[in-house]
C-alpha positions as CSV (number, residue, x, y, z in Angstrom):
1,M,-0.4,-3.3,-18.4
2,Q,-0.6,0.4,-17.0
3,S,-0.5,1.5,-13.4
4,N,-4.7,2.5,-12.9
5,Q,-5.5,-0.9,-14.2
6,I,-3.2,-2.7,-11.4
7,L,-4.2,-0.3,-9.0
8,T,-8.2,-1.1,-9.9
9,L,-7.1,-4.9,-9.5
10,A,-5.4,-4.3,-5.6
11,L,-8.2,-2.6,-5.1
12,S,-10.3,-5.0,-5.7
13,A,-8.7,-8.0,-4.1
14,L,-8.7,-6.0,-0.9
15,D,-12.1,-5.3,-1.1
16,D,-13.3,-9.0,-1.8
17,G,-11.1,-9.8,1.8
18,K,-12.9,-7.4,3.3
19,G,-9.6,-5.2,3.8
20,N,-10.8,-2.4,6.4
21,D,-9.7,1.6,5.8
22,I,-8.0,1.3,2.7
23,K,-6.8,4.4,1.8
24,V,-4.8,5.7,-2.0
25,I,-2.6,8.3,-2.3
26,D,-1.1,8.9,-5.3
27,V,2.7,9.6,-4.8
28,R,3.6,10.7,-9.0
29,E,4.3,14.1,-7.7
30,K,6.6,12.6,-4.3
31,T,8.5,10.2,-5.4
32,N,9.6,8.1,-8.6
33,I,9.7,5.2,-7.1
34,T,5.7,4.1,-7.7
35,D,2.5,6.2,-8.5
36,Y,0.5,4.9,-5.5
37,M,0.7,4.0,-2.4
38,V,-2.3,1.7,-1.0
39,I,-2.8,1.3,2.9
40,A,-5.2,-1.0,4.2
41,S,-6.0,-2.5,7.5
42,G,-6.4,-6.1,8.5
43,T,-8.1,-7.3,11.6
44,S,-5.8,-9.7,12.8
45,D,-2.3,-11.0,11.3
46,R,-3.8,-13.6,10.0
47,H,-6.0,-10.9,7.8
48,V,-3.3,-9.0,7.0
49,V,-1.7,-12.2,5.7
50,S,-4.7,-13.4,3.7
51,L,-5.5,-9.8,2.4
52,A,-1.8,-9.8,1.2
53,D,-2.0,-13.1,-0.1
54,R,-5.3,-12.0,-2.0
55,V,-3.2,-9.2,-3.9
56,V,-0.5,-11.4,-5.1
57,E,-2.8,-14.4,-6.5
58,R,-5.1,-11.0,-8.2
59,M,-2.2,-10.5,-10.1
60,K,-1.0,-13.7,-10.8
61,E,-4.7,-14.1,-12.3
62,N,-3.6,-11.6,-14.3
63,H,0.0,-12.2,-15.7
64,L,1.7,-9.5,-13.3
65,T,4.2,-11.1,-11.2
66,P,4.8,-8.7,-7.8
67,I,8.5,-7.7,-7.8
68,G,8.4,-8.2,-4.0
69,V,6.8,-9.7,-0.7
70,E,7.7,-8.6,2.6
71,G,6.4,-8.9,6.3
72,Q,4.6,-12.5,5.7
73,N,6.4,-14.0,8.3
74,T,4.9,-11.7,11.4
75,G,1.5,-10.6,9.9
76,E,2.1,-6.9,11.5
77,W,2.4,-5.3,8.3
78,V,2.6,-7.1,4.8
79,L,4.0,-4.6,1.5
80,V,3.6,-6.2,-2.0
81,D,5.5,-4.4,-4.5
82,L,3.7,-4.1,-7.9
83,G,6.0,-1.4,-9.3
84,D,3.7,1.0,-10.0
85,A,1.8,0.4,-6.4
86,I,3.0,-0.5,-3.0
87,I,0.5,-2.2,-1.0
88,H,0.8,-1.9,2.6
89,V,-1.4,-4.5,4.8
90,M,-1.6,-3.7,8.2
91,K,-2.7,-4.2,11.7
92,P,-5.1,-1.1,13.1
93,Q,-2.1,-0.6,15.7
94,T,0.8,-0.8,13.5
95,R,-0.4,1.6,11.2
96,E,-1.5,4.3,13.4
97,F,2.1,3.8,14.5
98,Y,3.9,4.5,11.3
99,Q,1.5,7.1,10.1
100,L,2.1,6.4,6.0
101,E,-1.1,8.4,5.5
102,K,0.5,11.7,6.8
103,L,3.6,10.8,5.7
104,W,2.8,10.8,2.3
105,Q,0.5,13.2,1.9
106,G,2.5,15.9,3.5
107,D,3.9,18.9,1.5
108,F,7.5,17.8,1.2
109,S,8.2,18.4,-1.8
110,H,11.5,21.0,-0.9
111,P,13.2,20.9,2.2
112,S,12.1,25.0,2.4
113,A,9.1,24.2,2.7
114,I,9.3,22.6,6.2
115,F,11.3,26.0,7.3
116,A,8.9,28.5,5.6
117,S,6.3,28.6,8.2
118,H,9.1,29.1,10.9
C-alpha cells in the first residue's frame, strides 16, 4: 500500500473518532524514517488511547500491521508507527509542551541555516 493510502486511512480513523486539531506534516525532504507525521489531540487519556486504537484497527481491517505502538499505558501521548506515516495522538497540554509541529516544520535541513541569520 502506498504512503498516501496509509495516510488517508489514518486520517479517516482519527476523524471518525473525533480527533481534534489534526495536522499532517510532509517530512519526506527532512528525514528518511517516514513520509508523514500526523499530529492529533484527544480530550482525555481515554480519548487519546481510543483514537490510537482506531488507527490500529483501521490498519488491521486493511491488512496492515503497525510497526509499533507506544504510550498506551499512560494516554498522554500515543505514537502509532505505520512506517510511511507516524501518528502522534496527544492531550492538548502535552502537544503544546513538545510542539512537534514547530520541530518538523522548521527548516533545519543544513546546520548552517541555523547560524545564517546571526
